[in-house]
C-alpha positions as CSV (number, residue, x, y, z in Angstrom):
1,M,84.6,58.6,89.6
2,T,84.4,60.4,93.0
3,R,88.2,60.3,93.3
4,S,88.6,61.7,89.8
5,Y,86.2,64.5,90.5
6,L,88.0,65.4,93.7
7,Q,91.4,65.4,92.0
8,K,90.0,67.7,89.3
9,S,88.5,70.0,91.9
10,R,91.7,70.2,93.8
11,L,93.6,71.0,90.6
12,L,91.2,73.7,89.7
13,V,91.5,75.3,93.2
14,T,95.3,75.1,92.9
15,I,95.3,76.8,89.5
16,I,93.0,79.5,90.7
17,A,95.1,80.1,93.8
18,L,98.3,80.3,91.7
19,A,96.7,82.7,89.3
20,T,95.6,84.9,92.1
21,I,99.0,84.9,93.7
22,A,100.7,85.7,90.4
23,T,98.2,88.5,89.7
24,T,98.9,89.9,93.2
25,V,102.7,89.8,92.8
26,A,102.6,91.2,89.3
27,G,100.3,94.1,90.3
28,A,102.0,94.9,93.6
29,Y,104.9,96.9,92.1
30,D,104.4,99.6,89.4
31,C,107.4,101.9,88.8
32,A,105.1,104.5,87.4
33,E,103.4,104.9,90.8
34,I,105.7,104.2,93.8
35,K,104.4,105.5,97.1
36,V,106.8,106.4,99.9
37,E,105.8,108.4,103.0
38,G,102.9,110.2,101.3
39,N,104.9,110.9,98.2
40,T,104.3,109.4,94.8
41,Y,107.2,108.8,92.3
42,N,107.3,107.8,88.7
43,I,110.5,106.2,87.3
44,A,108.8,104.6,84.3
45,A,111.1,106.6,82.0
46,L,114.0,104.3,83.2
47,K,112.1,101.2,82.2
48,P,113.1,100.7,78.6
49,I,116.9,100.9,79.3
50,T,119.2,98.3,80.7
51,Y,121.8,100.3,82.6
52,T,125.4,99.2,82.9
53,V,127.5,100.4,85.8
54,I,131.3,99.9,85.1
55,G,133.2,98.9,88.2
56,K,136.8,99.7,89.1
57,P,139.5,97.1,88.2
58,K,140.8,95.2,91.2
59,L,144.0,93.3,91.6
60,V,143.5,89.7,92.5
61,T,147.0,88.3,92.3
62,P,148.1,87.4,89.8
63,S,145.2,88.8,87.8
64,T,143.1,91.9,87.5
65,I,139.3,91.6,87.5
66,R,136.5,94.1,87.1
67,E,132.9,93.7,88.4
68,D,130.3,95.5,86.3
69,Y,126.6,95.6,87.0
70,H,123.6,95.5,84.6
71,L,120.3,96.6,86.1
72,N,116.8,97.8,85.5
73,P,114.7,99.3,88.3
74,C,111.3,98.5,86.8
75,Q,111.5,95.0,85.3
76,P,113.7,92.1,84.5
77,I,116.7,92.9,82.2
78,D,115.9,92.4,78.5
79,I,118.0,89.6,77.1
80,P,118.5,89.9,73.3
81,E,117.8,86.8,71.3
82,G,120.9,84.6,71.0
83,Q,122.7,86.3,73.8
84,E,121.5,84.2,76.7
85,K,125.0,82.9,77.6
86,E,126.3,86.5,77.8
87,N,123.7,87.5,80.4
88,C,122.4,86.5,83.7
89,E,119.5,84.0,83.9
90,K,116.0,85.0,82.8
91,G,114.1,87.1,85.4
92,T,117.2,89.0,86.6
93,W,116.8,92.7,87.6
94,V,120.4,93.2,88.8
95,C,123.3,91.2,87.3
96,K,126.9,91.1,88.5
97,D,129.2,90.6,85.5
98,T,132.8,89.7,86.6
99,K,135.5,89.9,83.9
100,L,139.2,89.1,83.7
101,M,141.2,92.1,82.5
102,T,144.5,91.4,80.6
103,E,146.9,93.9,79.1
104,D,148.6,93.3,75.9
105,K,148.7,95.8,73.1
106,E,145.2,96.7,74.2
107,T,143.0,95.8,77.2
108,K,141.2,92.6,76.8
109,E,138.1,91.6,78.7
110,T,137.3,87.9,79.3
111,P,134.0,87.0,80.9
112,L,134.4,85.0,84.1
113,F,131.1,84.9,86.1
114,L,127.6,86.1,85.8
115,H,125.7,86.2,89.1
116,Q,122.1,87.3,89.8
117,I,122.1,90.0,92.6
118,A,118.3,90.5,92.3
119,G,115.6,88.9,90.4
120,S,113.0,86.1,90.4
121,A,113.4,82.4,89.7
122,P,111.2,79.3,89.9
123,A,111.8,76.5,92.3
124,D,114.3,73.9,91.1
125,D,113.5,70.3,92.2
126,T,116.8,69.0,91.0
127,T,118.9,71.2,93.2
128,K,116.1,71.5,95.8
129,T,116.2,75.3,95.5
130,P,113.1,77.2,96.5
131,A,111.5,79.8,94.3
132,R,112.9,83.3,94.6
133,D,111.1,86.7,94.2
134,V,112.5,90.1,93.6
135,N,109.9,91.6,95.9
136,P,110.7,95.4,95.3
137,L,110.4,97.5,98.4
138,A,110.5,101.3,98.5
139,I,111.1,103.1,101.7
140,K,112.4,106.6,102.7
141,A,116.2,107.1,103.0
142,D,118.2,109.3,105.3
143,K,118.0,113.0,104.7
144,L,120.9,114.6,102.8
145,E,122.0,118.1,103.8
146,D,122.3,119.4,100.2
147,V,119.1,117.8,98.9
148,K,115.7,119.5,99.5
149,D,113.6,116.5,98.7
150,L,113.8,113.4,100.8
151,P,115.8,110.5,99.1
152,W,114.3,107.1,99.0
153,N,115.5,103.5,98.7
154,L,114.4,100.8,96.3
155,T,115.5,97.4,97.5
156,L,115.4,94.4,95.1
157,H,115.8,90.9,96.4
158,G,116.0,87.4,95.1
159,G,119.7,86.8,94.2
160,V,121.8,84.0,95.4
161,I,125.6,83.4,95.1
162,D,127.1,80.3,96.7
163,N,123.9,79.7,98.8
164,R,124.2,83.2,100.1
165,N,121.3,85.7,99.6
166,Q,121.9,88.8,97.5
167,S,120.1,92.0,97.1
168,A,120.5,95.5,95.6
169,V,119.6,98.8,97.2
170,I,119.2,101.8,94.9
171,T,119.1,105.2,96.7
172,F,117.2,107.6,94.4
173,I,118.1,111.3,94.9
174,C,115.9,114.0,93.4
175,D,118.0,116.2,91.1
176,R,115.9,118.3,88.7
177,S,119.0,119.2,86.7
178,A,119.7,115.5,85.9
179,T,117.5,115.2,82.8
180,D,119.5,112.7,80.8
181,V,117.6,109.4,81.1
182,K,120.6,107.5,79.8
183,V,122.9,108.3,82.7
184,A,123.4,105.1,84.8
185,P,123.5,105.1,88.6
186,T,126.8,104.9,90.6
187,L,128.0,101.9,92.6
188,T,128.7,102.9,96.1
189,S,129.5,99.6,97.7
190,Y,129.1,95.8,97.7
191,V,129.2,94.5,101.2
192,D,127.9,91.2,102.6
193,G,125.9,90.4,99.5
194,V,124.3,93.8,99.2
195,A,125.1,96.0,96.2
196,S,124.4,99.6,96.9
197,F,123.8,102.3,94.2
198,T,123.0,106.0,94.2
199,W,121.0,107.4,91.3
200,K,120.6,111.2,90.8
201,T,117.8,111.9,88.4
202,E,114.8,114.2,87.9
203,H,112.6,111.1,87.9
204,A,113.5,110.5,91.6
205,C,111.5,113.7,92.4
206,P,108.0,113.3,93.7
207,I,105.2,113.9,91.2
208,H,102.6,114.1,94.0
209,T,102.7,114.8,97.7
210,E,99.8,114.1,100.0
211,L,99.4,116.8,102.7
212,P,99.0,115.4,106.2
213,T,95.4,115.5,107.4
214,A,94.3,116.2,111.0
215,P,93.0,113.1,112.7
216,G,89.2,113.0,113.0
217,M,87.4,113.2,116.4
218,S,86.4,110.1,118.1
219,G,82.8,109.3,119.0
220,F,83.3,110.1,122.6
221,S,84.9,113.5,121.7
222,I,82.0,114.4,119.5
223,F,79.5,113.4,122.3
224,L,81.4,115.4,124.9
225,T,81.6,118.4,122.6
226,V,77.9,118.3,121.9
227,L,77.1,117.9,125.6
228,V,79.3,121.0,126.5
229,V,77.6,123.1,123.8
230,F,74.1,122.2,125.0
231,A,75.1,122.9,128.6
232,V,76.4,126.4,127.7
233,I,73.2,127.1,125.7
234,Y,71.1,125.9,128.6
235,V,72.9,128.1,131.2
236,V,73.0,131.2,129.0
237,L,69.3,131.0,127.9
238,G,68.2,130.1,131.4
239,A,70.1,133.0,132.9
240,V,68.6,135.4,130.4
241,Y,65.1,134.1,131.0
242,N,65.4,134.4,134.8
243,H,66.8,137.9,134.6
244,Q,64.2,139.1,132.2
245,V,61.2,137.4,133.8
246,Y,62.1,137.4,137.5
247,G,64.8,140.0,137.7
248,A,67.1,137.5,139.2
249,K,70.7,138.3,140.0
250,G,73.9,136.4,141.1
251,L,73.4,132.7,141.6
252,D,69.7,133.1,141.1
253,L,70.3,133.6,137.4
254,L,71.2,129.9,137.1
255,P,68.2,128.0,135.7
256,N,66.6,125.4,138.0
257,L,68.9,126.5,140.9
258,D,67.0,124.4,143.5
259,F,67.4,121.3,141.4
260,W,71.2,121.8,141.0
261,R,71.5,122.4,144.8
262,D,69.8,119.1,145.5
263,F,71.6,117.3,142.6
264,P,74.6,116.1,144.7
265,G,72.3,114.6,147.3
266,L,70.3,112.9,144.5
267,V,73.5,111.4,143.0
268,V,74.5,110.1,146.5
269,D,71.0,108.5,147.0
270,V,71.1,106.8,143.5
271,V,74.6,105.5,144.1
272,R,73.7,104.2,147.5
273,H,70.5,102.5,146.2
274,V,72.5,100.8,143.4
275,W,75.2,99.7,145.8
276,D,72.6,98.2,148.2
277,S,70.9,96.4,145.3
278,V,74.2,94.9,144.1
279,T,75.4,93.8,147.6
280,G,71.9,92.6,148.6
281,R,71.7,94.9,151.6
282,A,68.4,96.3,150.4
283,T,66.8,92.8,150.4
284,S,68.3,91.5,153.6
285,S,67.2,94.6,155.5
286,R,63.6,93.9,154.7
287,G,61.5,91.7,157.0
288,Y,58.1,90.8,158.3
289,V,56.4,93.2,160.7
290,S,54.3,91.5,163.3
291,V,50.7,92.7,163.7
């Protein structure tokens, strides 16, 4: 009974942990509120659409192929019912669609391969493939001369082709004149498993910018400031008092002048006393006096 109880307890803990992880992953990325370097972006208007980027035909002797891309920057690509075989696996955000192009009376496209460039997938015990996660990551991009607002990159991970990791990098460029939400991004390159796109749209513009704030003063800085203020007040009020009451002039205006003249000697005596106490000289110098 004890063993059964322990097994149930461990199962409950595992379920809670997995639920917590799933909640964290699911809530970590929201395309309606993407924060980059103090700027907040909202690309949720792009969420309902699966965008298709048409590639350029390439001659692969003796055939011609074309590599198209289907993508969504906010969520996995929507797969219509009954079209599972015509799309990448479930959970794909960026899909590479390779087609064979043949010329007869008209151009004919024959699907060849479907590869996941970015997306999530559970672990596969049969092939011993670990789980993969899209893990969206938004960071600032390099400044462009003809663009006022700073571009930013959205990197999507999780794809695998022939045991080689794949990813997609979408460079969003703020263009307030690009208001058509249906316009797809542009493929700029596919190198070493990384598909790069540029996307000019008004939705890439920041909706909120946090102004930089001055760093606060440290505790020591506050203490030092208060100490200096009190010292100035002490000197000014003391000088006024000495002048009004005693008619003092010059250095005699300083309050408690005799004390400040003796102050260096007092400091030396205190330091010497502390040093003697630490080194034991004060104790060893003492002795009995014969009577």
